[in-house]
C-alpha positions in Angstrom: 213.0 -11.2 -10.8 211.5 -10.7 -14.3 208.5 -8.8 -14.1 206.0 -8.3 -17.6 205.0 -5.1 -17.4 203.8 -3.7 -21.4 206.4 -0.4 -22.8 204.0 2.4 -21.3 204.6 6.1 -20.2 202.4 5.4 -16.7 201.6 2.3 -15.1 199.5 2.7 -12.0 199.6 1.2 -8.9 197.6 -1.6 -9.2 199.2 -2.8 -12.2 202.5 -2.2 -10.4 201.5 -4.1 -7.5 200.3 -6.9 -9.8 202.9 -7.7 -11.6 205.5 -8.1 -8.3 203.0 -9.7 -6.8 202.0 -7.4 -3.8 200.1 -5.0 -1.7 199.6 -1.5 -3.2 199.6 -0.1 0.4 203.3 -1.9 0.6 203.9 0.3 -3.2 202.6 3.1 -1.0 204.5 2.3 2.0 207.4 2.4 0.7 207.0 5.3 -1.9 207.0 7.0 1.6 210.0 4.9 2.7 212.6 5.5 -0.1 213.4 8.6 -2.2 213.9 7.3 -5.1 210.1 6.7 -5.8 209.0 9.8 -7.0 206.1 8.7 -8.6 204.1 11.5 -10.0 199.7 11.9 -8.7 197.1 13.3 -11.2 194.2 15.9 -10.0 192.3 13.1 -7.9 196.0 11.6 -6.1 196.8 8.3 -8.4 199.5 7.8 -8.4 201.2 7.5 -11.6 204.7 5.6 -12.8 207.3 5.3 -14.5 210.0 3.0 -16.1 212.0 5.3 -14.2 210.2 4.4 -10.8 209.5 0.9 -11.7 213.4 0.2 -12.6 214.2 1.7 -9.1 211.0 -0.6 -7.7 212.4 -3.3 -8.6 215.9 -2.8 -7.2 214.6 -2.3 -4.0 212.7 -5.4 -4.3 215.8 -7.2 -5.1 217.0 -5.2 -1.5 214.4 -5.8 0.5 212.4 -9.6 -0.5 215.2 -11.3 -2.1 218.2 -10.4 -0.6 217.0 -10.4 2.6 217.7 -6.6 3.5 216.2 -4.6 6.4 214.1 -1.3 5.4 217.3 0.9 6.6 219.9 -1.7 5.5 218.4 -1.1 2.0 217.9 3.3 2.1 221.8 3.1 3.2 223.0 0.3 0.5 220.3 2.6 -2.2 223.1 5.7 -0.7 226.5 4.8 -0.8 226.6 2.3 -3.6 223.4 3.6 -5.8 225.4 3.4 -9.2 228.0 0.5 -8.8 224.5 -2.1 -7.7 222.4 0.1 -9.6 224.5 -1.3 -12.9 224.8 -4.7 -11.3 221.9 -5.1 -10.8 220.5 -3.7 -14.0 222.8 -6.6 -16.2 221.1 -9.0 -14.4 217.8 -7.8 -14.7 218.7 -7.5 -18.9 219.6 -11.4 -18.6 216.8 -12.8 -16.2 214.5 -11.4 -18.8 216.8 -13.4 -22.2 217.3 -16.4 -20.4 212.9 -16.4 -19.7 212.5 -15.3 -23.7 214.7 -18.5 -24.8 213.2 -20.4 -22.2 209.2 -19.8 -24.1 211.2 -20.6 -27.6 211.8 -24.0 -26.3 209.5 -24.5 -24.6 207.6 -23.6 -28.0 210.5 -25.8 -30.5 
């Protein structure tokens, strides 16, 4: 899945939810369920997601929504095979990003 977010230090929960095409309540729920998601909160309690949080959120989204894992299955998968699976997922994500950029270039020609 290709997520179109600008390069920033922090992302608000609204823009993260919009980029993933889900509700903000699902992002908050996943934050409670998965230890890998630790967004920073300001004095008002607004969540600010770092690029690392976005990377973890992409992986969780991939496991739960695209591969059909249950939440418990995704938690176990994250704990047991995090490094190997995450590196494979990052490679696939980069290739999908390149593919979408090439498609844009092709349509412009």
